[in-house]
N, C-alpha and C positions, 0 to 999 in steps of 0.2 A: 315280324319278319323273319325270313331263314337266314342266318347269319354267314350262310355260305355263298351269298349272294352279291354281288356286287352293287352297290350303291350307285346308281345312276342318275344324273339331273340335266334334263335338254328338253328348254321351254322354249318355242318356237313363237316368236314375237313377228307380224305381218307390220310394218313402218311404212311413211310414205317414201317413193324413192328417192333417191339422196344420188349425187355425183358423186364417185369412189367403188368401194370393193363392193360386189354382190353380197345380197343378204343372205347369211346364212348362219344356223344355231350354232351360241355357245356351248358350254360344256364345261363339269368340271364333275370329275366320277371320283370316289373311294375303294378301295378294293375290302374284304371283308375284315380286315385287320386295321382298317381307318389309313392306311397310306393312300396316297393317290395314285390312281389309274389313267388317267387322260383330262389334259385339260384341252381343249379346243376352244380359241375365239377365229373369229370370223369366217369359222371353216378349215381352219387350218390347227389341227395339233404342235403344241408347244414344247408336251413332258418327255424328259428323256426317257428311253426305254428300259433302262436299269434303274430306275426311280427306286430312292429304298427313305423316303421322308415322309413328313405327314403333322402330325398333330405333337405341340410338344409343351410340358406343364412345368415350369420354373418357379423353384420355393429357396428362399432364401431367408436367411437369421444370421445378422451379421456375416460371418467372412465364409460360414456354412451354406453351400447352394447344394441341392438336390434336384436333375431335371428328371422327369417322369416321360414315357411316351405313353398317350393317349390311344390305345388299343381297342376301344370298345367302339360300335359304332351303329345308328338305327336312322332310318329316315321316315319320313311323314310328310311327302307331295316337297314342296322346295326347302323344309329343313331339314337338318341331322341334327341329332344329339352323339358327340363324341366325350367319351368318359375314361379314364380309369379303371383296367379290365373289375375292379371291386365293385365299380358302378356311379363310386362319388370321389373325387369332383367331377361335375357334369357340364360341359356346356352346350347351349344352343345355338345354331347358328342359320341362318336366312341365306340360302344362294339362288341369286337373280341372275337368271341367262337373260340374255339380248341379243341383234342379230350379230353383231362387232364387238360385242365386250361384255364382262359380268360381272357383279355385283355380290359381295361378303357382308353380310353386316350380322355381328356379333348379338345375341337377342338376349339372354339370360345364363347365370354363374351361378352355380349350388356347388354347396359342400367347402368353400375355401375362405368363409367367417367374411373377416373384414373387406379380405381379399390384398391387403397391403402387402403383402410378402409374396402373391404371386402374380406369374406374369405368362400370357397364354402365346404360342407362337404357331404358326403354318407356313413349314416349309415345303418348297413347289421346287422341284429339281427343273426346271425350266430357263429354254434359251429365249432372248428376245424380247420379254416381256414388259411392256409399262405396268406399273401399278401407280394410281393414283389415291391419294386417303382421302377421305370427304370428310371428316372431322379428323380433331388431333386428337382424339381417346386411343390412337393408332399410330403407329409407324411402318415407314417399309424400307427395306432396303434391296439390292440386286448383285449377287456375285459379293466381289470385295469393296464394292462401290456405294458406300454408304451415302444416302441421299442429304439434303440440306436443307432448312426449315424443319426439324422435328420429323424429319422422314415423311412426308410428304409424296412425291415422287420416287420412283424408282426404276431403273433400267437397264436392260444389257445384263451383262453375268450370266453365270451356267444355274444359279441359284436364286429363286424371290422369295424373301422372307419377307413374311407379315406377322406382326406382334400386337399385342394387346397387353399392354403395361401396366396400365390404367384402371383393372379390375374393382377396385375401388369406390372408381369414380359414380357416381350417378348416372341413370338411364337419358337419355337427349330427349326433347319431348316429343320424337317418332318412335321411339322403345328402342331404339339400337343405342349401341355400348361399342361401337365402333365399326368403321363401314368404308372398305376400297372395292375400286373398280381396277378391272384387269382387263387390258388389250392389246393387240398387236404392236410393238416398238419397231416394228421391220417398216412401218408402209411410213410416206411421205409425202409430205404436195398434197393435193387434194385428197385423196384417198384417206389421210391422217386426219386430216381436215373432217370428212362424212363422219368419221368414228367420232372425234370429239362431239362434231355436233351431236348425234345421239348420245351421246354420254351425256353431255348439259341439258336437254331435252328432256331424255327420258329420268335421270337422274332428279331435274330442279320439279318434274312432275309428281314424281316420289315423295317432295319432302327430302330429299336429300342432299341438293344441293343450293344454295342462292342464286338468283336472278336479279339483272336492276327493275326497278322499280315502272310500273307503268306501263308493263309488255302483256298488254291482253293475250296473245298468243305467244306460243316460244315453242314453235317446230324445231325440227333441224333447219328448216329455210330462215325462220328469223333468226335460230342462233348465227347463223352463217354471215346474214345482214348484217346482225348484230355487231357481228367481228369486224366486218366489214369500212362500219358506221365508226368501231371504236379506233381501230388502225388508220385513217384517215385521218383522224385527228391527233395521233401523238405520233405522226409520221415523222414531222417536224419540229422537235421541241427544244425550245429555248427557255429558259427562266433568268428572269431579275427581280431581284428582292430589293425591297423599298420600306426605309425607315423614316419615318417622315414625326415631326414632332405635332404638327396641326394639318388640316386640308388642305392649304394652299399648297404646302411641299409633299402634300403625294401627286396633286396634281402637274405637280414643277418637274418632279423625276420621273415621274410616268412621260409625258412630255419629250421631256429631256434626253432620258435613255430607255424608257421602255420602247415607247412609239418606232422613234427611232434606228433600235437596233432589228428589226425585224423579229421577236422575241413576242412567245405566245401564251407563257406564263407570269403571270405575278404572283411573285413571295410575298407575303408578307407575317412577321412577326407576332404573338399573340398581345405586346406590350404595345404593341404601336395599333393591331385591330380590336382589341378585347381591353387593354388598358392596363393588364397585368400577367404576369407569365405563368406563377400557381392560379389558381381559384383557390380565392382568399373571399372577396367582398363581391364579384360576379360571378353570372351563371357562366353554364357552358354556349348561352346561344347571347351575353353580354356584349355590348358594342363601345367602345369608346368616344365619349363625347368630344374627349379634347381633342381627339382627329377630325372625329364624324360628327360634329356639334345636334344635329338631328339622331342620330341614332341610327339602327337599323336602315331607317330609309336614306340615310346619305352612302351608308355601304352598299346598298341595293343599285343607287345610282352611280356608284365607282363604277361596279362592276359590269354596271349595262354601258359605260362608257369604256372599258377595258374590251366587251366584246363588240365594241364598234369597230374598233382597230383589230380585230382577230387573238382577242387575247382573252383569258379566266384567270382566275386567283386559285392560290394555294393557299389557305388559313392554318398556319402552325398550330397548332396546339398540344398540350400532354394531354394525354388519354380523357376522355370528358368522363368526369366523375362528377362529384358531390364536392365543392366549398367550406372550408370551415365556416362561413357567415352565410352561407345561403340561407336564408330567412323560409325559403319553402320547405326546406328539410329541419332546418334547427332555432327552437327559439327558447322562451324560458317555460313556456308549455307543453311545447314538443320538442320531440326527439326522432329522427325515422329509425324505426326497429330494420328495415329492410338492407342494412349494410352486411359489408363480406366478414365476416366474423371468425377468428382465430380458435373459438372455445367460448364456451358457456360452465355456468353453473349459478351459486347463489351468493346473496351476501352473507358472511357469516354472523354477524353481530350487527344490531342496532347504528347508527351513527347519525349526528348531529350533520349540520350544513357547515360547520367549521373545523370538521376530523379532516386530519390529512393520511393519518394509515387508516388501512382498511383493509380486513380481513375477508379473504375471498376462497367462498367451498368449491374445488374444481366438480363441473359433471363429467357425467359416465362418458358421456362423447368422448369425439379423436378433438384430440390438443396439439397445436401447431406448437411445435419446435419457439420457445421462445426467445423474436430476437430482439434487439434495441430497433431497430428497423424499422420493425410493422409493427409490435404489440407496445404500443405506450397508452391506449387511450382504450377505453370501458364506458360499457352504457351502464347506470344500474336504474333500472326502470324510466324516469324519462328528463334524465340527467348525464351530461356526460364528462366523464373526468379522464386527466391526464395523467399519466404515471410516471413518478421517477423511477423505480425502482421493483422488482420481482424478485422474491425470497422466497423460498420453503416450496419451489414447484418441482421437488421427488416427493413430494407427500400429496397429500389430499386438501390440506387447508395452505394456500396462499397468502403472504405478508404485503401488502404491496403499502411503497412509502414515496414519500414527496408528492404527494397527489395534488393538483391542479384540480378547485372543485369550480362548477358551471363550468365546465370548456366548453369552445365552438355553440356560444349563444343561447344555451342553457344557464340556469337557473341552480344554486346548490339548495339541497333541498334535506329534509330529515328522511332516514329510511331504515328498515326495519327487517331484523334478518331474518332470511328467507325470501327477499327482494332477487328476481330475478337480474341477472351481471354476465353483460355480451360482450365479448372482444370485440373491438371494431378494427378494422385493416387500414393503416394510414399508408400511403409514401407522397413526399413533396409537400405533404402538408394537409393531403386530403383526406378524403374520407372515399373506400372503393365501396361500390353498392355491390350485392348480394350476386353470386353465380345462377340466377331465378330466371336463364330466359325457356319460355316455355310453360313458364309457373302463373297462377292466375294471380294479377296485379303486381306484376312484374316493373321492379324500380330501374332493372337494368334495361328493358324495354322502353320504360316511360323517357329515361335518364337521353337511349341513344334515339329513340322517333324524333323527341323534339328538336337533338342537335342536327340527325341527317336531314329534318325540315328546313330547317336553318340552312343547311350547308344547298340545300336545292333552290331556296331562295337568291342564295349567293351565287349562284352556278358557277360552283369549285369544279375542279379540273383533277383534286387528286386530294387523296385519303391517306392521311398519315399518323401515324400511331408513336409519338414519341414518350419517352420516360418508361417503357414498358420492361427494360431492362432491369427495374427496381422493382417490378412489381410482383409479389408473390402467390398469386391465383394458382388455381390448378392448373396443368399444361394446357390441357384444351381451350383454355377460358378465354384469352387473348384470340383464337379464329373465330369461337362463337362471337364475340365481340364485335371481330371486325367483319366478319360474314354478316349479320345482321344489320349494320349501319352501311353496308357497304349494297343490301337488299333494299333500301330506303330511297337510295338516290336512284334518279330520274333522268341522267345524263352520264355518258360514258366518264372513265376517271381512270387513274392511273391510284396504286395505294403504295404504302411504304411502312415495313415498321421497321425499327432502327438494326440496322444490319442486310434488312432484305425486303422483300415483297407480300405484299396481302395475297393471301392465297386466294379469296374470291374472285380476282380478276384471272381468269379462266383461260378469258382473251388471250393470254400470251404464251398460252400451249400452242396456238392454231399457228399456222406457216405464215401468215404477216403477224403476227404478235413475234414472234421468235425474229423474222425478217428488220424488227424495230426494235431490238432488246436493248439495241445499246439507248435509243432514247429514251425507251421506258425502263431502264436501272436503276439501282439503286444511288449508285455512286454517279459522278458530277463533271465534265469537265470544266473545272472550277477556275475562275478568274477573278482575282480576290485583293482589291488593295482594302489593305487597313495601315493605320498611322502609327509610330512609333509609340512606344510606350515603357518608359526602361522601370525594369526593375521586373516584368511580368515573368511570370511562373515558366514558359516557356521559351519562345521565340521572343524579345524585343524590338527586333527588327522590321521596319517598314520595309516592305519585299521588294527586291529591285527587280529588273526587267526579267532576268534571268529567273528568278523565282516564281515570276508570272508563268515563266513556258513552263519551266517542271513540274510546276502543279500539274498542267493541263496533260504533259506528256504520262505524269501519274494516271490520270484520268483515262488517256486512250487504250493505256497498257490493260488496269482495268477491265477495259472492253463497254465505257460509257460513253454516248455519244451527242450526251445531251448540256449542251455548254451551258453555262451558271455564272452568272456575274451578282456578286455578292458579298457581304462583308468578309475580312480575312481572318473569320476565327469561327468554328463549329458555334453555331449557338448565336451569332453575332449578325446582323444586318448592314446592308450599304445607307451610308447616309449621306445629307450636301456637306455635312462637315469633311468626312471622311475624303467624299470627292472637290469638295473646295479647297484643304491642304495637304492633297499627296498630290504629289508634283507630279505622277506619271498617270494622270486620272485617263486623260486624252489617250493614252499608250491604251493604257489598261481597255480603255472603253472600243477600242478599236479592233485591238486583239479579239474582244467580244465577239463584234461584229464579222470579224472575219470567221473565226470560228460556228458563227451563226448560219453563214454561207457554208462551210465547208462539212459540218457535220454529217448532216444527214446522207453526204456520196462521200465519207471516208471512205477510200479503198482499204483493202486488204491488204494487197502490195504495201502500201505507206504503213499500217500499220503492224507490218511485219518488220519494216524498215525502222520503227520506232522497239520495237518488240529486240530488237541488237544493240540498244546500248542501255537498257535497264535489265536489271535485274530483282527477283522479289525479296522482300523481305516483311514476314510481318502479312497485312491486310495490303502492303499498298509495295513501290517501288523503288530505289534504288541505283546510282550509278558517276559515273566522272562528268560526261559530257550533258548541256541542254541543248536539245533543238530548238533553236530559234525561230519560228514562221515569221517568212518575210514573203514581200512578192519580185519576181527579177522584172525587166526592162522591159518584157515580152506580156507582164502583168502576169504570168504563173506563179502560184502559192509554188514554194520551195522551201526548206531546211537547210537549216548552217548550223555543225553540232558545234559548239562553243564547250571548250575543255577549262575546266580549273584546274589548273594543274598540281597536281600534288607532290608532293618530297618524294624522292626517289629510294628513301626508308620504307616506306609504305603505311606511313603512319597517320597520315591523314583520313580523317573518315570521309565515305564517299557522299554525296549529293542524296539526302530522302527527304522524306514528309512523315510531317508530324500528323498525327490524325485530325488534331485540333485548330494546328496555325499554319499546314500547308507548308511551301519547301523551305526545310533546312540547308542553307549554302555548305560548300566549302569554303574556309580560306582557313590560313594561318597566321594565330596570333604571335604577333612578335615586340621585342623589343628595337626602336633602332639603335645604332646601325647591327643589324642581321643580314648573314647571308645562309639564303635556302638554297638545296639542290632539289632542282623540280625538273619533272619530267617532261615533254611534250613528245606524244604522238604522232603530230602533223608534222607535214612538209617544212621548212624553214621560213620563219615570216617575223614580224615586228610583233610583239605580242601588247593586248592592252593590258591597262594596269588600272586596280581600284584598291584606293588605299582609305583605309578611315580610323580616325583618331577618335579614340577611347574618352569616355567619361572620366572628367580628372586627372587624364594625361595633359604634360606640356604639351603646346602646339608642336608640328611637323614642321620648321624653317626651312627654304628651299631643297622639296624635296627630291632625290639622288638618286635613282637606279643604275645598278651597272650589272652588267651581264655578260660573262665568261671574263673573254680577253679584249677590251677596248669599248664594248657597247655602252651609251649610252642613253640614259634621259635624265635630262636636266630640268626643274620647274624654278619659277622663280615667284616667292610669294610664301604665304603662310598655310597651313589648313589647322585651322582650331579644331578644338575637341569636340566632338558629335557632330562633325562634318566628314561628305566625301571626295576622294578627289578621283576623277575616274578620267584617263585617257584613252582615245581611240585612234590615233592617230593624229597628225597634222600638227600645228605648230600654238595650241592653245592645250588644257586640261582645265576639265570642269570642276567648279565647286558644289557641292549640292550641300543641303541641310539635314537634316536625320530624316525627313518624309521626301526626299529627292527633289526637291524645290530649287533649281538654278540661282545659287547666289552671285557669282562671278567667274571670268576665269582667268587663269594665270599663264603666263606667256611660257611656251615650252620649246625644249632645241633636244633633237635627236644626234648622235652621233654610232652608225652603225648599231642601231640598237634593234640587234635581231637575237631570236632564241632557236637554237638548232633541230632537228628530231634527236631525239632523245634527251641524255640528262643535259642539265644547263647547273651553271652556279650564277645565282640572280643575288646582288646585296640592295636591301631599302637601308637609306641613309639618309642624314638631313645635310644640304651645302655648306649650312652653320647653326651655330647656336650651339649651347654645350648641355641641354636637357635633353635625357632619352624621353622620345615619344611612345607611349602603347598603340600599339595599329594592330587593327586586320587587315592581311594584304591577300588580293585575289592578282595574280598572273593568268592570263585567260589565252588562249591560241583557236584556231578556227579551221575544221575540216573541211572538206570537201563539200561543194554545196550538192542538195540533190532534190529533184525536181519531184514533187510529187503525180503520183496518179491519178488523182483525184482531180487533176485540172480538168482531165478529157470529158466529166460528167457537168462542166462549169462553162465552156465556148457557147 
């Protein structure tokens, strides 16, 4: 090829007509120095006229980084080869053009050794280009906006950067080593949907994208029909978690909380449905016979019961892997060889069954960085050992000490020097299967096929991959993993990985998917009862009514529109014990039912109102006010701001969210008597008062609250340690236990008991008794009522 000619790629593809944009060829061209000269998507040019970008090869060795522009290019059909002017390194890419999108696939890399120090990028001076990676062997970003989820999508900005940072990774089963599609990001509505349908249809047939199981045809029209079905199933999504000790409790909680609430997803923790949290004695498809006596058949029957009431299951599990005592893979005579390995070598010296110090000679292949978290197990022949300490890793000969022989169901044996030794990756005490997707006799596909078929039988509506933050596999492995499992399921599902969504849910990219993004988002509108637990690491208090409301407002602000009635700790479930002993159970359940009705139609003006009271901190929000949801006399939903007054000194923290435990309330820790200078931003009014007498304190006798000059609240009676006193006006104060169960009422008398707008001196003391009491106090004022705009959708 004459190097002075421009390399141009244009392939016209005839497709069935679709609603949306006219079908025009897409094109990506380069000039003689490998700089992009044209980028056409759907007949529109996107490349800036003064483009000066192209391919860049980055080499890093410690802190030293070298960038080299690849300026030599050749073409053969729809493939190009770009290289250093000297000819190496050289990269082969395939560019497939379609009516409204194009796909770029890296096929080969030469001259980079193991590739671990290299990263390839293609920079395009292109505006309003959307880039979607087809696997996680590469990342993308656009302009200064780096995309989420390892850079799977990128949009807007003046520059689109495509990166292949994992050149050391083995090719995918289809031979590619990192693929991306580009399309017009300016399109919206049906035009954008038509392009997305083209992408999913074309790339699925080409083997670059997964699609749901059981789809005999996957034309663009089929794609749009599937997205309609998916969106209809999840347009209103509300979840109840159920933790039960037996079958009777499962159905009791379902009949009492799930069916009457109008929820349509029931969440079960693995300790309930499988009988263990971590994989140890059961398989990924094992069923807890203490809760479902007939095993899988009982769980299927329960799933069918839910379906009759418009519901489906979400079965929480850690990522499906291999349990330590799974006899299909580990026994005295067999140890599964297809495990994910952190390194390999040979036994350096003969050992007998009693040896606990073992000498290991490392092999020539790549070894992971040694970590106590993942590298504590090794296979010697057909025996597993657990290693306490590894030393000498800077050399060829390592010493393993404190070894536990016959680990994971295997048997300690004698082994001769030279026997193969393989490091086995573990986390959460289970074994990880190798990244062998697409390989003959793939263990990954074997395990996930069985689990996917099980989930189909259970009619699950959600895939969740928990525990992934501790998984040390290669960066693209989890997407391969979740893609494969998604492709086994034959009904619409949503999916999540801790902190985000499952990429296989391409439905979320369509307009109907975006319209219900609040329902299918990772975060929750959490209504989460829990019981008091003294000495707990985070927050020991059972949530008050204000805490329940603040947790929901945080979810609204994050963007969730999925109400969830669950246990009040991440990783905990709702149980009958909680509901029977938490004094606000009925209140919390009614709040959940209100949000089941309200969340799907929650108006943006109402969301903006909530945003005015909260400010972002980390992954959550914080503020001084709690927006209490209720109904007025006309039956309309209203918000009433409740200000837990802070000290004018500004020393009191804001109300916040603990990731694991929910709302962390604002209060003042004081000893009686104490005077606080508190700020009220609202009109003059009688304040609400909440006082908790702390554990180990003396009782508070005849509580006496004084405000400014002459305002008084006088209570007759005692508040004992671990009790709450709550005054909301009138002639009585209510006394509650640790879990907000009403114990008794005490007479209350007020005299000019009002706080002014602005600063107020508030004194808390005892009317009698000489001992000082340790208290947590809250003085609460109410702001003006806001009537929700969402009511117009509920008439």
